[in-house]
C-alpha positions in Angstrom: 0.0 0.0 0.0 2.7 2.6 0.6 3.9 2.3 -2.9 0.4 3.2 -4.2 0.2 6.1 -1.8 3.7 7.4 -2.7 3.2 7.1 -6.4 -0.1 8.9 -6.3 1.1 11.6 -4.0 4.3 12.3 -6.0 2.3 12.3 -9.2 0.0 15.2 -7.9 1.4 18.2 -9.9 0.1 21.3 -8.0 2.0 23.7 -10.3 3.7 25.7 -7.6 7.3 26.9 -7.9 9.6 25.5 -5.2 10.3 28.7 -3.5 6.8 30.1 -3.3 6.9 30.3 0.5 10.0 32.6 0.3 8.2 34.8 -2.3 5.4 35.3 0.2 7.9 36.3 3.0 9.6 38.6 0.5 6.4 40.2 -0.6 5.4 40.9 3.0 8.8 42.4 3.7 8.6 44.6 0.7 5.2 45.9 1.8 6.7 46.5 5.4 9.7 48.3 3.9 7.5 50.4 1.7 5.3 51.4 4.7 8.3 52.2 6.9 10.0 54.4 4.4 6.8 56.1 3.0 5.5 57.0 6.4 8.9 57.7 7.9 8.3 55.5 10.8 11.0 55.9 13.6 9.8 52.9 15.6 8.5 50.6 12.9 7.4 47.8 15.3 5.1 50.1 17.2 3.0 50.3 13.9 0.1 47.8 14.0 0.3 47.6 10.1 3.9 46.6 10.3 3.4 43.9 12.9 0.3 42.5 11.0 2.1 42.5 7.7 5.0 40.6 9.3 2.5 38.0 10.8 0.8 37.6 7.5 4.0 37.0 5.7 4.9 34.3 8.3 1.5 32.6 8.3 1.2 33.0 4.5 4.6 31.2 3.9 3.5 28.5 6.3 0.3 27.9 4.5 1.9 28.0 1.1 4.5 25.4 2.1 2.0 23.1 4.1 -1.2 23.1 2.0 0.3 21.4 -1.1 1.7 18.6 1.1 -1.8 18.1 2.6 -3.3 18.0 -0.9 -0.6 15.6 -2.1 -1.5 13.3 0.9 -5.1 13.5 0.0 -4.3 12.3 -3.6 -2.2 9.5 -2.2 -4.9 8.4 0.3 -7.5 8.4 -2.3 -5.5 6.3 -4.8 -4.6 3.9 -1.9 -8.3 3.6 -1.1 -9.2 2.9 -4.7 -6.6 0.2 -5.0 -7.7 -1.4 -1.7 -11.3 -1.3 -2.8 -10.4 -2.8 -6.2 -8.3 -5.6 -4.6 -5.2 -4.7 -6.5 -3.4 -3.7 -3.3 -2.2 -6.5 -1.0 -0.7 -6.4 2.4 1.0 -9.0 4.6 -2.5 -9.4 6.2 -4.3 -10.0 2.9 -5.8 -13.4 2.3 -4.7 -14.9 -1.0 
């Protein structure tokens, strides 16, 4: 069964570039930098916008890195379930 799961999970092409999570962090950093410079903030971390943008960048990069893995696991579990239901997948507990 693990082979069916692995092959299906790795075959799920989600179309995301490999460094998407870093791109999200970089975009949040760019927004923060723009806000600091355009408003002339002396203490940027006292700004709610800056703190929120940093937090959104961190959470966004975590989501972008985690969600594709969860989707791939879903594809793998679905393929494994189909193989088990069809009887094409055997285990050491299967009856011949």
